[in-house]
N, C-alpha and C positions, 0 to 999 in steps of 0.2 A: 342250494339245490339247483341243478342245471335246468335250463329251459326245456330240454327234451324229456327229462323225468317229470317235470311239472305238467307237461302236456298229456302224459299218460295217466295222471291222476284226475279224478273228478274235481270240480271247483269246490273249494272249502265252503262249508256252510257257515254263515255268520249270523249272529244274533245280537241285538242291542241289550243293554242291561235290563230293561223292563221285561223282555222275553226271557232273558237268562234267569231273572228272579222267579218267574213262573216255573221254569224248568227245574230250578234248584229246589223249589218247594215241593216238586214232584219226585225228588230223589236223585237228580243229577249231581255230579261232583264238579266243583270248581277247582281248576288247577291254575294257580298263580305262578307265572314264570318270571316275575320280577325278582331282582336281587334282594338279599336279606336286608340291606340298609333301606331300600324302598318300602319293603313290607313292614319293617319296624316303625317307619314314619306314619304310614297309613295302610291299613289292611282291610280286606273284605271280611265282613262279620255276618252273623245271622244265617250261615249256610255251612254245608260240609265243604271245607276247603283244605287243599294240600298245596304246599309250596315246593316247587321244583324250579329253581332258577334256570333260566335258559343256558347260562354258562355251565350247568351241570346236566342239562337235559339228555345229552347223548349217553351219559353213564347211568341215568336214573329213569329213563322213559318206561322201563318195564314195571315201575311202581304204579303206573296208570292202569286202572282196571279196564278190561275189555267188555265186561258184562253190564255196563251201565252207561248212560249218557254222560259225556265229559265236556265241560266248557272250559276252554283255555282263555286266560286273561292276563293282561299286563297293564301298562299305563294308558296306552292309546290304541292298542290292537295290532301293532306291527310285529312285535316279538312273539306274541301269542299266535299270530297267523303262521309264522315260521314253525312253531311247535306243532300247530294243527297239521300242517302239511307233512311234517316229519312223522307224526303218528299215522297219518293216512298212508304214507309210504310203507310203514311197518304193518299195514293191514287193518288198522283200526277203522271202523265204519260208524262209530257212534260219537264222533268228536266234532266240535264246532268252536269257532273263534268268537269271543265277545268283542265286538267293535262298537265303540271306541275304547272300552276298558274302564279302569277305575276312575278316570277323570269324569266320565259321564255318570258312573255309578254314584260318585259323591255328589255330583250336580243334581241327581234325581232324589237325593236324600235317603238312599238305601243304607243299611247298617254298615258301620265301619269300626275298626279299632284304630286308635291313634288320633291324629289331627287332620281334619279336612283341609286345613291351610297348607299341609304338606304337598297337596296336589297343585302343581303350578298352573296358573291360569292359561298358560300357553298350551298345556296338554289337552284342555277341553276342546273337543272338536265342535265345529259350527253346525254340523248336521248329524243325523243318526248314522250315516254311512261314512263317517270320517272326514267330513268337510266337502264332500262332492256336492256340486251345485244341483245336480239332478239325481237324487238317490234312486237306486234300483230297488223296487219292492222285494225282489227275490233275495237280495243280499242283506236286507235291512229288516229288523224286527221280525224275523221268522217268516217273512213273506208278506207281512202286513204293510200298508202304506206308512211311510215314515212318520207322518203327523199323528197316526193313531196310537202310538205307544211311546214314542221317544220324546 
């Protein structure tokens, strides 16, 4: 996405896995944009989840409902952020990115399918906001201070 287009869009909303868990229990949909081999190794469980690999996202984005909150997720939050901005560009306003993704989801002990060992240690971010030394509360944990939920 070009820088000019990105400036026209609002900043993507980001949530940590703990906040995502709360939103999912309230009816949000999780869209996993990882590739099939990644999902087969370890997947999100215990919530309503749809898998649309980023490699297929441009062809399948209309499978994402507009009438409910949608959380996009991947391994560490980078690919899902791209998908979040793509949907925002298409007019979606109830989308958010899970940052840092399944790596932190596993670390927090949330439900998974497959093996937690499949998540490489290098994928685990060192802070709620993807390794930033000074996490911003607005981008982290749904606006809560990083230490409160992550």
